[in-house]
C-alpha positions as a LaTeX table, in Angstrom:
\begin{tabular}{lrrr}
\hline
Residue & $x$ (\AA) & $y$ (\AA) & $z$ (\AA) \\
\hline
Unk1 & $-69.45$ & $-110.40$ & 47.10 \\
Unk2 & $-69.85$ & $-114.14$ & 47.49 \\
Unk3 & $-72.50$ & $-116.80$ & 47.91 \\
Unk4 & $-72.70$ & $-115.98$ & 51.62 \\
Unk5 & $-74.25$ & $-112.49$ & 51.56 \\
Unk6 & $-77.54$ & $-113.49$ & 49.86 \\
Unk7 & $-77.86$ & $-116.67$ & 51.93 \\
Unk8 & $-80.46$ & $-117.78$ & 54.45 \\
Unk9 & $-78.70$ & $-119.73$ & 57.20 \\
Unk10 & $-80.26$ & $-122.61$ & 59.13 \\
Unk11 & $-78.41$ & $-123.51$ & 62.34 \\
Unk12 & $-78.34$ & $-127.05$ & 63.71 \\
Unk13 & $-76.67$ & $-128.26$ & 66.90 \\
Unk14 & $-76.23$ & $-131.91$ & 65.83 \\
Unk15 & $-75.45$ & $-133.50$ & 69.20 \\
Unk16 & $-78.69$ & $-132.01$ & 70.50 \\
Unk17 & $-81.02$ & $-132.50$ & 67.55 \\
Unk18 & $-80.05$ & $-136.16$ & 67.15 \\
Unk19 & $-80.45$ & $-137.04$ & 70.85 \\
Unk20 & $-76.81$ & $-137.96$ & 71.46 \\
Unk21 & $-75.82$ & $-138.57$ & 75.11 \\
Unk22 & $-74.29$ & $-135.48$ & 76.70 \\
Unk23 & $-71.08$ & $-137.27$ & 77.73 \\
Unk24 & $-69.15$ & $-139.13$ & 75.05 \\
Unk25 & $-69.95$ & $-142.80$ & 75.69 \\
Unk26 & $-67.62$ & $-144.10$ & 72.98 \\
Unk27 & $-70.47$ & $-145.93$ & 71.22 \\
Unk28 & $-70.70$ & $-145.48$ & 67.45 \\
Unk29 & $-74.17$ & $-144.41$ & 66.36 \\
Unk30 & $-74.94$ & $-142.97$ & 62.92 \\
Unk31 & $-77.17$ & $-140.23$ & 64.32 \\
Unk32 & $-76.09$ & $-137.44$ & 61.96 \\
Unk33 & $-77.77$ & $-139.31$ & 59.12 \\
Unk34 & $-81.06$ & $-138.24$ & 60.69 \\
Unk35 & $-80.55$ & $-134.98$ & 58.80 \\
Unk36 & $-80.95$ & $-136.94$ & 55.58 \\
Unk37 & $-83.24$ & $-139.79$ & 56.60 \\
Unk38 & $-85.72$ & $-137.81$ & 58.75 \\
Unk39 & $-86.40$ & $-135.11$ & 56.17 \\
Unk40 & $-84.41$ & $-132.20$ & 57.61 \\
Unk41 & $-82.64$ & $-131.34$ & 54.36 \\
Unk42 & $-85.91$ & $-131.50$ & 52.42 \\
Unk43 & $-87.45$ & $-129.29$ & 55.11 \\
Unk44 & $-84.64$ & $-126.76$ & 54.75 \\
Unk45 & $-85.04$ & $-126.66$ & 50.98 \\
Unk46 & $-88.79$ & $-126.10$ & 51.34 \\
Unk47 & $-88.13$ & $-123.32$ & 53.83 \\
Unk48 & $-85.79$ & $-121.58$ & 51.38 \\
Unk49 & $-82.56$ & $-122.24$ & 53.29 \\
Unk50 & $-79.39$ & $-121.84$ & 51.26 \\
Unk51 & $-76.78$ & $-122.51$ & 53.97 \\
Unk52 & $-76.63$ & $-125.04$ & 56.81 \\
Unk53 & $-74.52$ & $-124.10$ & 59.83 \\
Unk54 & $-73.52$ & $-127.24$ & 61.73 \\
Unk55 & $-72.32$ & $-126.70$ & 65.27 \\
Unk56 & $-69.52$ & $-129.06$ & 66.45 \\
Unk57 & $-69.40$ & $-132.46$ & 64.78 \\
Unk58 & $-65.93$ & $-133.70$ & 65.73 \\
Unk59 & $-64.89$ & $-136.07$ & 68.50 \\
Unk60 & $-65.21$ & $-134.35$ & 71.86 \\
Unk61 & $-65.46$ & $-135.04$ & 75.58 \\
Unk62 & $-69.06$ & $-133.86$ & 75.93 \\
Unk63 & $-70.78$ & $-130.87$ & 74.27 \\
Unk64 & $-68.66$ & $-130.57$ & 71.14 \\
Unk65 & $-66.70$ & $-127.48$ & 72.12 \\
Unk66 & $-64.24$ & $-129.67$ & 74.08 \\
Unk67 & $-62.56$ & $-131.29$ & 71.08 \\
Unk68 & $-60.61$ & $-134.54$ & 71.32 \\
Unk69 & $-59.85$ & $-135.05$ & 67.64 \\
Unk70 & $-60.37$ & $-132.51$ & 64.84 \\
Unk71 & $-60.09$ & $-135.18$ & 62.16 \\
Unk72 & $-62.73$ & $-137.67$ & 63.31 \\
Unk73 & $-66.50$ & $-137.18$ & 63.44 \\
Unk74 & $-67.82$ & $-137.72$ & 66.96 \\
Unk75 & $-68.74$ & $-141.38$ & 67.35 \\
Unk76 & $-72.09$ & $-140.33$ & 68.86 \\
Unk77 & $-72.91$ & $-138.77$ & 65.48 \\
Unk78 & $-71.37$ & $-141.34$ & 63.17 \\
Unk79 & $-68.42$ & $-141.57$ & 60.81 \\
Unk80 & $-66.58$ & $-139.26$ & 58.46 \\
Unk81 & $-68.41$ & $-140.96$ & 55.60 \\
Unk82 & $-71.74$ & $-140.09$ & 57.26 \\
Unk83 & $-70.82$ & $-136.40$ & 57.43 \\
Unk84 & $-69.80$ & $-136.42$ & 53.77 \\
Unk85 & $-73.16$ & $-137.96$ & 52.91 \\
Unk86 & $-74.92$ & $-135.11$ & 54.74 \\
Unk87 & $-72.84$ & $-132.45$ & 52.97 \\
Unk88 & $-73.41$ & $-134.08$ & 49.58 \\
Unk89 & $-77.17$ & $-134.20$ & 50.21 \\
Unk90 & $-77.12$ & $-130.51$ & 51.13 \\
Unk91 & $-75.24$ & $-129.64$ & 47.98 \\
Unk92 & $-77.70$ & $-131.62$ & 45.88 \\
Unk93 & $-80.45$ & $-129.49$ & 47.44 \\
Unk94 & $-78.57$ & $-126.25$ & 46.66 \\
Unk95 & $-77.52$ & $-125.72$ & 50.29 \\
Unk96 & $-74.00$ & $-124.69$ & 51.29 \\
Unk97 & $-72.46$ & $-126.00$ & 54.53 \\
Unk98 & $-70.53$ & $-124.16$ & 57.24 \\
Unk99 & $-68.74$ & $-126.17$ & 59.93 \\
Unk100 & $-68.04$ & $-124.90$ & 63.45 \\
Unk101 & $-64.29$ & $-124.26$ & 63.84 \\
Unk102 & $-63.47$ & $-124.50$ & 67.54 \\
Unk103 & $-59.89$ & $-123.23$ & 67.57 \\
Unk104 & $-59.61$ & $-121.19$ & 70.77 \\
Unk105 & $-59.59$ & $-124.20$ & 73.06 \\
Unk106 & $-59.83$ & $-127.99$ & 73.19 \\
Unk107 & $-61.04$ & $-130.57$ & 75.68 \\
Unk108 & $-58.80$ & $-132.29$ & 78.18 \\
Unk109 & $-59.21$ & $-135.41$ & 76.07 \\
Unk110 & $-57.48$ & $-133.74$ & 73.10 \\
Unk111 & $-54.73$ & $-136.11$ & 72.02 \\
Unk112 & $-51.94$ & $-133.52$ & 72.13 \\
Unk113 & $-52.90$ & $-132.36$ & 75.63 \\
Unk114 & $-53.03$ & $-135.97$ & 76.81 \\
Unk115 & $-49.47$ & $-136.35$ & 75.51 \\
Unk116 & $-48.44$ & $-133.30$ & 77.56 \\
Unk117 & $-50.03$ & $-134.75$ & 80.70 \\
Unk118 & $-48.16$ & $-138.01$ & 80.14 \\
Unk119 & $-44.75$ & $-136.64$ & 79.07 \\
Unk120 & $-44.92$ & $-133.14$ & 80.53 \\
Unk121 & $-42.08$ & $-130.90$ & 79.29 \\
Unk122 & $-40.73$ & $-133.63$ & 77.04 \\
Unk123 & $-43.89$ & $-133.62$ & 74.94 \\
Unk124 & $-43.37$ & $-132.05$ & 71.50 \\
Unk125 & $-46.82$ & $-130.47$ & 71.95 \\
Unk126 & $-46.09$ & $-128.62$ & 75.19 \\
Unk127 & $-45.82$ & $-125.34$ & 73.26 \\
Unk128 & $-49.34$ & $-125.75$ & 71.89 \\
Unk129 & $-50.71$ & $-124.70$ & 75.28 \\
Unk130 & $-50.01$ & $-122.01$ & 77.87 \\
Unk131 & $-48.71$ & $-124.10$ & 80.76 \\
Unk132 & $-47.35$ & $-123.18$ & 84.19 \\
Unk133 & $-45.27$ & $-126.16$ & 85.26 \\
Unk134 & $-45.14$ & $-124.86$ & 88.82 \\
Unk135 & $-48.93$ & $-124.63$ & 89.20 \\
Unk136 & $-51.78$ & $-127.06$ & 89.76 \\
Unk137 & $-55.46$ & $-127.29$ & 88.89 \\
Unk138 & $-58.73$ & $-128.82$ & 90.04 \\
Unk139 & $-57.74$ & $-132.11$ & 88.38 \\
Unk140 & $-54.49$ & $-132.22$ & 90.41 \\
Unk141 & $-52.33$ & $-132.56$ & 87.31 \\
Unk142 & $-49.34$ & $-130.92$ & 88.99 \\
Unk143 & $-49.48$ & $-128.10$ & 86.44 \\
Unk144 & $-51.84$ & $-125.32$ & 85.47 \\
Unk145 & $-52.83$ & $-123.91$ & 82.11 \\
Unk146 & $-54.80$ & $-121.13$ & 80.49 \\
Unk147 & $-58.41$ & $-122.05$ & 79.82 \\
Unk148 & $-61.53$ & $-120.47$ & 78.39 \\
Unk149 & $-63.30$ & $-118.19$ & 80.88 \\
Unk150 & $-62.11$ & $-120.20$ & 83.87 \\
Unk151 & $-63.46$ & $-123.54$ & 82.64 \\
Unk152 & $-60.57$ & $-125.94$ & 83.30 \\
Unk153 & $-62.09$ & $-128.60$ & 81.06 \\
Unk154 & $-61.53$ & $-126.21$ & 78.10 \\
Unk155 & $-57.78$ & $-125.92$ & 77.53 \\
Unk156 & $-56.71$ & $-122.77$ & 75.69 \\
Unk157 & $-54.55$ & $-123.16$ & 72.61 \\
Unk158 & $-51.40$ & $-121.06$ & 72.17 \\
Unk159 & $-51.61$ & $-119.47$ & 68.74 \\
Unk160 & $-48.16$ & $-117.96$ & 69.08 \\
Unk161 & $-46.95$ & $-121.46$ & 68.24 \\
Unk162 & $-46.48$ & $-121.83$ & 64.48 \\
Unk163 & $-46.48$ & $-125.64$ & 64.58 \\
Unk164 & $-49.96$ & $-125.58$ & 66.16 \\
Unk165 & $-51.24$ & $-123.13$ & 63.57 \\
Unk166 & $-49.81$ & $-125.20$ & 60.73 \\
Unk167 & $-51.51$ & $-128.27$ & 62.19 \\
Unk168 & $-54.87$ & $-126.46$ & 62.32 \\
Unk169 & $-54.38$ & $-125.26$ & 58.73 \\
Unk170 & $-53.89$ & $-128.91$ & 57.72 \\
Unk171 & $-57.05$ & $-129.79$ & 59.66 \\
Unk172 & $-59.11$ & $-127.19$ & 57.79 \\
Unk173 & $-57.72$ & $-128.24$ & 54.44 \\
Unk174 & $-58.58$ & $-131.81$ & 55.38 \\
Unk175 & $-62.18$ & $-130.79$ & 56.09 \\
Unk176 & $-62.40$ & $-129.16$ & 52.67 \\
Unk177 & $-60.90$ & $-132.20$ & 50.95 \\
Unk178 & $-62.82$ & $-134.88$ & 52.84 \\
Unk179 & $-66.19$ & $-133.22$ & 53.38 \\
Unk180 & $-66.33$ & $-130.52$ & 50.65 \\
Unk181 & $-67.46$ & $-127.84$ & 53.12 \\
Unk182 & $-68.03$ & $-124.26$ & 51.97 \\
Unk183 & $-66.83$ & $-122.14$ & 54.91 \\
Unk184 & $-66.40$ & $-121.89$ & 58.67 \\
Unk185 & $-68.03$ & $-120.43$ & 61.74 \\
Unk186 & $-65.27$ & $-119.47$ & 64.17 \\
Unk187 & $-66.25$ & $-120.23$ & 67.75 \\
Unk188 & $-65.53$ & $-117.40$ & 70.25 \\
Unk189 & $-63.75$ & $-115.40$ & 67.58 \\
Unk190 & $-63.72$ & $-112.51$ & 70.06 \\
Unk191 & $-61.15$ & $-114.52$ & 72.07 \\
Unk192 & $-58.87$ & $-115.28$ & 69.13 \\
Unk193 & $-55.66$ & $-113.35$ & 68.59 \\
Unk194 & $-55.95$ & $-111.05$ & 65.58 \\
Unk195 & $-52.72$ & $-112.45$ & 64.20 \\
Unk196 & $-54.32$ & $-115.90$ & 64.16 \\
Unk197 & $-57.47$ & $-114.48$ & 62.57 \\
Unk198 & $-55.34$ & $-113.01$ & 59.79 \\
Unk199 & $-53.62$ & $-116.38$ & 59.43 \\
Unk200 & $-57.04$ & $-118.00$ & 58.96 \\
Unk201 & $-58.10$ & $-115.25$ & 56.54 \\
Unk202 & $-55.05$ & $-115.93$ & 54.36 \\
Unk203 & $-55.78$ & $-119.65$ & 54.46 \\
Unk204 & $-59.45$ & $-119.08$ & 53.58 \\
Unk205 & $-58.40$ & $-116.87$ & 50.67 \\
Unk206 & $-56.11$ & $-119.61$ & 49.36 \\
Unk207 & $-58.86$ & $-122.21$ & 49.68 \\
Unk208 & $-61.29$ & $-119.89$ & 47.94 \\
Unk209 & $-58.91$ & $-119.35$ & 45.03 \\
Unk210 & $-58.37$ & $-123.09$ & 44.69 \\
Unk211 & $-62.13$ & $-123.78$ & 44.79 \\
Unk212 & $-63.08$ & $-120.88$ & 42.56 \\
Unk213 & $-65.48$ & $-119.31$ & 45.08 \\
Unk214 & $-65.32$ & $-117.49$ & 48.38 \\
Unk215 & $-64.61$ & $-119.56$ & 51.52 \\
Unk216 & $-66.21$ & $-117.32$ & 54.15 \\
Unk217 & $-65.31$ & $-117.01$ & 57.83 \\
Unk218 & $-68.17$ & $-116.13$ & 60.18 \\
Unk219 & $-66.87$ & $-115.12$ & 63.61 \\
Unk220 & $-68.77$ & $-115.48$ & 66.87 \\
Unk221 & $-68.64$ & $-112.09$ & 68.57 \\
Unk222 & $-70.67$ & $-110.57$ & 71.37 \\
Unk223 & $-70.53$ & $-106.81$ & 71.89 \\
Unk224 & $-68.12$ & $-103.95$ & 71.25 \\
Unk225 & $-66.84$ & $-102.69$ & 67.93 \\
Unk226 & $-67.24$ & $-105.58$ & 65.49 \\
Unk227 & $-64.55$ & $-104.06$ & 63.28 \\
Unk228 & $-62.06$ & $-105.61$ & 65.69 \\
Unk229 & $-62.89$ & $-108.98$ & 64.15 \\
Unk230 & $-64.58$ & $-108.18$ & 60.83 \\
Unk231 & $-62.81$ & $-106.79$ & 57.79 \\
Unk232 & $-61.06$ & $-107.64$ & 54.54 \\
Unk233 & $-58.18$ & $-109.30$ & 56.42 \\
Unk234 & $-60.30$ & $-110.76$ & 59.24 \\
Unk235 & $-63.73$ & $-112.42$ & 59.33 \\
Unk236 & $-66.16$ & $-111.83$ & 56.48 \\
Unk237 & $-69.08$ & $-111.68$ & 58.92 \\
Unk238 & $-69.79$ & $-111.81$ & 62.65 \\
Unk239 & $-72.73$ & $-112.68$ & 64.87 \\
Unk240 & $-74.86$ & $-109.59$ & 65.42 \\
Unk241 & $-75.62$ & $-109.75$ & 69.15 \\
Unk242 & $-76.17$ & $-105.99$ & 69.29 \\
Unk243 & $-79.16$ & $-106.22$ & 66.98 \\
Unk244 & $-80.31$ & $-109.48$ & 68.60 \\
Unk245 & $-80.91$ & $-107.69$ & 71.87 \\
Unk246 & $-82.72$ & $-104.83$ & 70.15 \\
Unk247 & $-84.94$ & $-107.18$ & 68.15 \\
Unk248 & $-86.65$ & $-108.95$ & 71.04 \\
Unk249 & $-86.40$ & $-106.07$ & 73.51 \\
Unk250 & $-88.14$ & $-103.65$ & 71.15 \\
Unk251 & $-91.06$ & $-106.03$ & 70.95 \\
Unk252 & $-91.33$ & $-106.71$ & 74.67 \\
Unk253 & $-91.04$ & $-103.07$ & 75.72 \\
Unk254 & $-93.15$ & $-101.58$ & 72.90 \\
Unk255 & $-90.13$ & $-99.45$ & 72.05 \\
Unk256 & $-89.24$ & $-99.87$ & 68.39 \\
Unk257 & $-86.81$ & $-96.99$ & 68.81 \\
Unk258 & $-84.29$ & $-99.42$ & 70.35 \\
Unk259 & $-83.89$ & $-101.63$ & 67.29 \\
Unk260 & $-84.25$ & $-98.59$ & 65.02 \\
Unk261 & $-81.25$ & $-97.00$ & 66.73 \\
Unk262 & $-79.19$ & $-100.16$ & 66.31 \\
Unk263 & $-80.06$ & $-100.53$ & 62.62 \\
Unk264 & $-79.36$ & $-96.87$ & 61.91 \\
Unk265 & $-76.07$ & $-97.05$ & 63.82 \\
Unk266 & $-74.95$ & $-100.22$ & 62.05 \\
Unk267 & $-76.16$ & $-99.74$ & 58.48 \\
Unk268 & $-77.32$ & $-96.19$ & 57.88 \\
Unk269 & $-75.77$ & $-93.52$ & 55.70 \\
Unk270 & $-74.29$ & $-91.29$ & 58.41 \\
Unk271 & $-70.52$ & $-90.81$ & 58.79 \\
Unk272 & $-70.57$ & $-92.62$ & 62.15 \\
Unk273 & $-72.30$ & $-95.76$ & 60.87 \\
Unk274 & $-69.99$ & $-98.64$ & 61.65 \\
Unk275 & $-70.77$ & $-101.57$ & 59.37 \\
Unk276 & $-72.46$ & $-100.22$ & 56.24 \\
Unk277 & $-71.89$ & $-102.68$ & 53.42 \\
Unk278 & $-71.05$ & $-105.57$ & 55.75 \\
Unk279 & $-73.33$ & $-108.58$ & 56.07 \\
Unk280 & $-73.45$ & $-109.67$ & 59.70 \\
Unk281 & $-75.20$ & $-112.85$ & 60.80 \\
Unk282 & $-78.58$ & $-111.73$ & 62.17 \\
Unk283 & $-80.66$ & $-113.96$ & 64.44 \\
Unk284 & $-83.44$ & $-113.96$ & 67.02 \\
Unk285 & $-82.14$ & $-117.04$ & 68.86 \\
Unk286 & $-79.42$ & $-119.67$ & 68.71 \\
Unk287 & $-77.93$ & $-122.51$ & 70.77 \\
Unk288 & $-76.65$ & $-120.13$ & 73.47 \\
Unk289 & $-79.72$ & $-117.97$ & 74.20 \\
Unk290 & $-83.38$ & $-118.63$ & 75.05 \\
Unk291 & $-85.71$ & $-119.63$ & 72.23 \\
Unk292 & $-87.40$ & $-116.57$ & 70.84 \\
Unk293 & $-90.87$ & $-118.05$ & 71.47 \\
Unk294 & $-89.88$ & $-118.10$ & 75.15 \\
Unk295 & $-88.17$ & $-114.71$ & 75.14 \\
Unk296 & $-91.11$ & $-112.88$ & 73.55 \\
Unk297 & $-93.85$ & $-111.95$ & 75.99 \\
Unk298 & $-96.39$ & $-111.91$ & 73.14 \\
Unk299 & $-95.92$ & $-114.78$ & 70.68 \\
Unk300 & $-98.10$ & $-113.01$ & 68.10 \\
Unk301 & $-95.09$ & $-110.78$ & 67.56 \\
Unk302 & $-93.12$ & $-113.65$ & 66.02 \\
Unk303 & $-94.60$ & $-112.68$ & 62.64 \\
Unk304 & $-93.42$ & $-109.04$ & 62.60 \\
Unk305 & $-90.16$ & $-110.01$ & 64.32 \\
Unk306 & $-89.18$ & $-112.51$ & 61.63 \\
Unk307 & $-90.40$ & $-110.03$ & 59.04 \\
Unk308 & $-87.92$ & $-107.53$ & 60.42 \\
Unk309 & $-85.12$ & $-110.13$ & 60.62 \\
Unk310 & $-85.36$ & $-110.98$ & 56.93 \\
Unk311 & $-85.60$ & $-107.35$ & 55.80 \\
Unk312 & $-82.77$ & $-105.76$ & 57.80 \\
Unk313 & $-79.21$ & $-105.54$ & 56.52 \\
Unk314 & $-77.25$ & $-108.75$ & 56.94 \\
Unk315 & $-77.76$ & $-112.50$ & 56.63 \\
Unk316 & $-80.80$ & $-113.99$ & 58.44 \\
Unk317 & $-80.32$ & $-117.16$ & 60.49 \\
Unk318 & $-82.99$ & $-119.45$ & 61.94 \\
Unk319 & $-82.26$ & $-121.98$ & 64.70 \\
Unk320 & $-83.70$ & $-125.45$ & 64.20 \\
Unk321 & $-87.21$ & $-125.79$ & 65.57 \\
Unk322 & $-87.77$ & $-122.09$ & 66.11 \\
Unk323 & $-89.41$ & $-121.82$ & 62.69 \\
Unk324 & $-92.46$ & $-123.59$ & 64.09 \\
Unk325 & $-92.24$ & $-121.84$ & 67.45 \\
Unk326 & $-90.75$ & $-124.33$ & 69.93 \\
Unk327 & $-89.81$ & $-122.93$ & 73.30 \\
Unk328 & $-86.73$ & $-123.35$ & 75.46 \\
Unk329 & $-85.30$ & $-121.55$ & 78.46 \\
Unk330 & $-81.59$ & $-121.06$ & 79.13 \\
Unk331 & $-80.88$ & $-123.51$ & 81.95 \\
Unk332 & $-77.76$ & $-125.33$ & 83.23 \\
Unk333 & $-76.77$ & $-127.98$ & 80.71 \\
Unk334 & $-78.61$ & $-126.19$ & 77.88 \\
Unk335 & $-80.73$ & $-129.26$ & 77.13 \\
Unk336 & $-83.82$ & $-127.11$ & 76.52 \\
Unk337 & $-81.90$ & $-124.94$ & 74.07 \\
Unk338 & $-80.48$ & $-127.92$ & 72.16 \\
Unk339 & $-83.33$ & $-130.46$ & 72.17 \\
Unk340 & $-83.67$ & $-133.75$ & 70.38 \\
Unk341 & $-86.30$ & $-133.56$ & 67.63 \\
Unk342 & $-87.43$ & $-136.59$ & 65.66 \\
Unk343 & $-88.43$ & $-134.73$ & 62.51 \\
Unk344 & $-89.21$ & $-131.20$ & 61.33 \\
Unk345 & $-92.69$ & $-129.77$ & 61.64 \\
Unk346 & $-94.61$ & $-127.25$ & 59.54 \\
Unk347 & $-97.19$ & $-124.67$ & 60.53 \\
Unk348 & $-98.38$ & $-121.11$ & 60.04 \\
Unk349 & $-95.11$ & $-119.58$ & 61.28 \\
Unk350 & $-93.09$ & $-121.87$ & 59.02 \\
Unk351 & $-95.25$ & $-120.81$ & 56.09 \\
Unk352 & $-94.57$ & $-117.19$ & 56.95 \\
Unk353 & $-90.79$ & $-117.64$ & 57.17 \\
Unk354 & $-90.75$ & $-119.48$ & 53.84 \\
Unk355 & $-92.71$ & $-116.61$ & 52.27 \\
Unk356 & $-90.42$ & $-113.86$ & 53.53 \\
Unk357 & $-87.36$ & $-115.92$ & 52.61 \\
Unk358 & $-88.65$ & $-116.11$ & 49.01 \\
Unk359 & $-89.32$ & $-112.38$ & 49.03 \\
Unk360 & $-85.79$ & $-111.61$ & 50.20 \\
Unk361 & $-84.27$ & $-114.02$ & 47.67 \\
Unk362 & $-86.15$ & $-112.24$ & 44.87 \\
Unk363 & $-85.02$ & $-108.75$ & 45.95 \\
Unk364 & $-81.61$ & $-107.29$ & 45.23 \\
Unk365 & $-82.42$ & $-104.36$ & 47.50 \\
Unk366 & $-83.21$ & $-106.52$ & 50.53 \\
Unk367 & $-79.90$ & $-108.35$ & 50.14 \\
Unk368 & $-77.52$ & $-105.65$ & 48.98 \\
Unk369 & $-79.35$ & $-102.36$ & 49.46 \\
Unk370 & $-78.60$ & $-99.42$ & 51.71 \\
Unk371 & $-80.72$ & $-98.59$ & 54.76 \\
Unk372 & $-82.76$ & $-95.46$ & 55.41 \\
Unk373 & $-85.27$ & $-95.06$ & 58.21 \\
Unk374 & $-88.55$ & $-93.46$ & 57.14 \\
Unk375 & $-90.63$ & $-93.55$ & 60.32 \\
Unk376 & $-90.41$ & $-94.95$ & 63.83 \\
Unk377 & $-93.20$ & $-95.18$ & 66.40 \\
Unk378 & $-93.32$ & $-97.21$ & 69.63 \\
Unk379 & $-94.68$ & $-100.30$ & 67.85 \\
Unk380 & $-94.16$ & $-99.48$ & 64.17 \\
Unk381 & $-91.01$ & $-99.16$ & 62.10 \\
Unk382 & $-90.76$ & $-98.16$ & 58.44 \\
Unk383 & $-87.50$ & $-98.11$ & 56.47 \\
Unk384 & $-86.36$ & $-98.51$ & 52.91 \\
Unk385 & $-83.66$ & $-100.57$ & 51.23 \\
Unk386 & $-82.38$ & $-99.20$ & 47.91 \\
Unk387 & $-79.93$ & $-100.71$ & 45.47 \\
Unk388 & $-78.65$ & $-100.06$ & 41.96 \\
Unk389 & $-78.92$ & $-97.42$ & 39.35 \\
Unk390 & $-76.10$ & $-96.20$ & 37.12 \\
Unk391 & $-73.02$ & $-98.39$ & 37.30 \\
Unk392 & $-74.67$ & $-100.60$ & 39.96 \\
Unk393 & $-77.23$ & $-102.07$ & 37.58 \\
Unk394 & $-81.02$ & $-102.23$ & 37.79 \\
Unk395 & $-82.50$ & $-99.90$ & 40.38 \\
Unk396 & $-84.77$ & $-101.31$ & 43.09 \\
Unk397 & $-86.34$ & $-99.74$ & 46.16 \\
Unk398 & $-88.22$ & $-101.70$ & 48.80 \\
Unk399 & $-90.11$ & $-100.09$ & 51.68 \\
Unk400 & $-90.37$ & $-102.31$ & 54.75 \\
Unk401 & $-93.19$ & $-101.68$ & 57.23 \\
Unk402 & $-93.43$ & $-103.50$ & 60.58 \\
Unk403 & $-96.36$ & $-103.39$ & 62.99 \\
Unk404 & $-95.72$ & $-105.12$ & 66.33 \\
Unk405 & $-99.05$ & $-103.99$ & 67.78 \\
Unk406 & $-102.20$ & $-106.02$ & 68.15 \\
Unk407 & $-104.12$ & $-103.06$ & 66.72 \\
Unk408 & $-104.15$ & $-101.78$ & 63.12 \\
Unk409 & $-101.88$ & $-98.81$ & 62.58 \\
Unk410 & $-101.67$ & $-96.16$ & 59.88 \\
Unk411 & $-98.25$ & $-94.80$ & 59.02 \\
Unk412 & $-97.55$ & $-91.66$ & 57.02 \\
Unk413 & $-94.25$ & $-91.10$ & 55.21 \\
Unk414 & $-93.01$ & $-89.82$ & 51.88 \\
Unk415 & $-92.94$ & $-92.96$ & 49.76 \\
Unk416 & $-91.77$ & $-90.98$ & 46.70 \\
Unk417 & $-93.98$ & $-93.20$ & 44.58 \\
Unk418 & $-97.70$ & $-93.81$ & 44.26 \\
Unk419 & $-97.93$ & $-97.57$ & 44.08 \\
Unk420 & $-96.02$ & $-100.68$ & 45.03 \\
Unk421 & $-96.26$ & $-104.47$ & 45.11 \\
Unk422 & $-95.81$ & $-106.47$ & 48.32 \\
Unk423 & $-93.03$ & $-108.96$ & 47.63 \\
Unk424 & $-94.48$ & $-111.33$ & 50.25 \\
Unk425 & $-98.07$ & $-111.59$ & 49.01 \\
Unk426 & $-97.96$ & $-110.13$ & 45.50 \\
Unk427 & $-100.71$ & $-107.67$ & 46.43 \\
Unk428 & $-100.65$ & $-104.15$ & 45.05 \\
Unk429 & $-100.44$ & $-101.24$ & 47.47 \\
Unk430 & $-101.42$ & $-97.59$ & 47.08 \\
Unk431 & $-99.52$ & $-95.12$ & 49.27 \\
Unk432 & $-102.12$ & $-92.40$ & 48.93 \\
Unk433 & $-103.61$ & $-91.21$ & 52.25 \\
Unk434 & $-101.23$ & $-93.20$ & 54.42 \\
Unk435 & $-100.54$ & $-96.91$ & 54.69 \\
Unk436 & $-102.62$ & $-99.09$ & 56.99 \\
Unk437 & $-100.80$ & $-101.96$ & 58.66 \\
Unk438 & $-102.69$ & $-104.98$ & 59.95 \\
Unk439 & $-102.05$ & $-106.16$ & 63.54 \\
Unk440 & $-98.80$ & $-108.12$ & 63.96 \\
Unk441 & $-97.72$ & $-107.67$ & 60.36 \\
Unk442 & $-94.82$ & $-107.00$ & 58.01 \\
Unk443 & $-94.79$ & $-105.70$ & 54.42 \\
Unk444 & $-92.06$ & $-105.57$ & 51.77 \\
Unk445 & $-93.33$ & $-103.03$ & 49.22 \\
Unk446 & $-91.33$ & $-102.83$ & 45.99 \\
Unk447 & $-91.92$ & $-99.33$ & 44.69 \\
Unk448 & $-92.74$ & $-98.35$ & 41.16 \\
Unk449 & $-90.41$ & $-95.64$ & 39.92 \\
\hline
\end{tabular}
């Protein structure tokens, strides 16, 4: 257990939100201070956010995932002092900060790779990369190298090299010292060698011991068995793309059985359940996929969808702007997915997310509880989260009911109690004769024993 599992994560892509030019123009602008000066941190606190995930902030060639210098904040965003001011402001608001650790690859402008291009085999950093001295590439360097998914502007790092790994460990320790960060997201963790992941886990454990609290690692993974990257000696958490697909697809196809299968498979009580007890990072959109308001065919379903997101096992994450329903398609350049926004907005959807975030924060069962499905229909899903009793402390059981339909629905299930209180609204609920669900709704009923 750590601060991470109960958290509500808010994801910001800083180069996009602040309107930085796509290519690094070398001009110093203190754009990252917009997070403080334009009310974003106050907005997060009002929303109930407890953790800010910042996508790349360090000097890069263009989009942030092509690092030039791990020790210097990108000049388009500001200075190292600016980043520290942002982190300090978050901490004052009770918000932890995760930085994006891009350790699988660097940009061609990375200082060590530039030294290799200049000095070739005589460079002391030649072993930091996987180089074929007899090859060539699209830049006509007279050599070739391993890169990320064929993108020759993203040079793969060689984590079999201990000097490289020691350098990156110093970088991470420097981030902790200089910026007082609380953990890391690991970019494309599914590409990282498990030996390197274990190296990072040991480092994170040491940092956590020194700081007196967990220093979590959240790995970016796609599909497959997440236990390849998540475990006591690997990442604490991973991105839950399996459930992401089920979340929006169940709504669009009026087939709640799809997400129900994923939740039961991931977090249920059967012997084959894969991740019971783990807290994966759950989301309905992020900087790499279409905005959920674009992906959903019926935007009224945003209410039950977010209701489901905050009640399922794991850690809910919201991508900046999606809490008031902005749209964005996945297009070349990703400018629609990572837009510049002057200041946060507030509306009915934002009110709803703040309400369900408070309900989750006030419920041990919704954070730590087990998962049991009670009923599934094409557009309705009912499940319970139970925690405690005996050596586990105070017992709590919460029944979650989701209605993705535009029509009222009545669901019948064995509630094993007569009455409950909705954690979202505070209204009392009587289970007698079935439970009626309003159109496009979600309920978190805390049961009386």
